[in-house]
Steps between C-alpha positions, in 0.01 A plus 500: 500500500622780285870450585490110438323554163755722349781244475255245348406746236859574428572124481212443262616790288847361475371159406274644231788708367727200465225297335427782259872532404523126453201510267634787303844324463335191370297698245827672382677163472208341303467807277871498428490125416192554279690775297827291480316196371393712201849597404675269240730352613423529870660757723877464441641538852503711816664843448793381708555163326684398182426727211378243256254203498451217257146347509506124429140384532394585851855529620690836546880470452682813612824611329726794563551754221827344388357150489203633298738667253702186448197283471317716239825541302531119493141475390568746209806298397297176506220653303739600215701185499820506292416851367529649849776776520514439877609194692266371780647602827525252792154437659580207724370700795156558339254213545450292186119537516545881492738485202263269317206741523722796416622321183185336384214680687223341683389160349132585467518850380773762438510795725701693763700271713754747640443842673746724682467814701662819361437857580581827327840660538434850636853610412449453121504829301268575213650407165401729218764440227444193282751258359516470113261196539232725643536358840607669827840393632334279755278335247798461264684325782208260541497434117867428514440267795238306318720477184778343718283200610277468183661421162243656273225671710213656310496836663297807417300788642768760439651671191765776445353836613237334705124425454232753522192277401400140487483418870270561787469834670791579727684200370868461603573443129452861437773570758743249344469295825329193368595185296277233353645151454280314253404125515294458191271336411300442817560139562544292818874456425549879449298564806733279716801676332350840587472409865865383500600853392244667738653295795853604395390874500335476840804337650730779361264786569728684739804464275323660211280731694188332356166660586229303332464158323192402319428161320213256448226689681729564804692803628780549758620833616709680759172680608378181674824313555367238744190419298678301230324447169159664477225474239540749220179626364473556119271459210430112512495489117829670444810278531745806476332702777483182721874459430447142391765526220766709673656569827484869587767635741573863595769651713451753776452867393678664800168626630161354589409393143185296440393133474438521123615315191 
């Protein structure tokens, strides 16, 4: 009796272990799905898939980095019309419905339609010397890049010699690493134009070593590269702190930095 009971107990133990692992796996999947559904737009892609995703309604259109850069540059050119200093590149390989939402935004409500994965570059050195503009060389390079695709961008958040007051604690503005691109007053048209720029920035994040982008109650950063645009908590009565009137972008510091604007 004793010898025959032992294999049965082992068998039951194995079955229970498999059942428990299956239950835990299902809980993990459902928990991940619950978290993903609360990210706006939804989870961009698997870590091994294309770097960028355009959300069109309930559809997810994946683009590689080069496609996303061409698509967002074309959207910037279309938004400026005849005043654009850059010609729209060929986007024939990008689905029309993706281009439509990048150029005009979602029909019902403006908001983030493109997200891309981008991580910190561990090889970047810390930049201490400022350019005459008051920006670090990396931030100056970003400013130059913006001015190459925008005819008359309204840029601020920096000054010769640098800032030491006027921004939040530990702000990248104090290091000369941050730029604000203003879209004033706060209107639906300016909101959509702001998202056109925000999408261009996120598509070009590796090229300009971008670290954080904040606009319209949303934040993207290299701290959580696969989470896309997340809610940005700020004083609900303050348009500036909510970044409703400007796109904030800062470049990597060359060290761990912080998720602050």
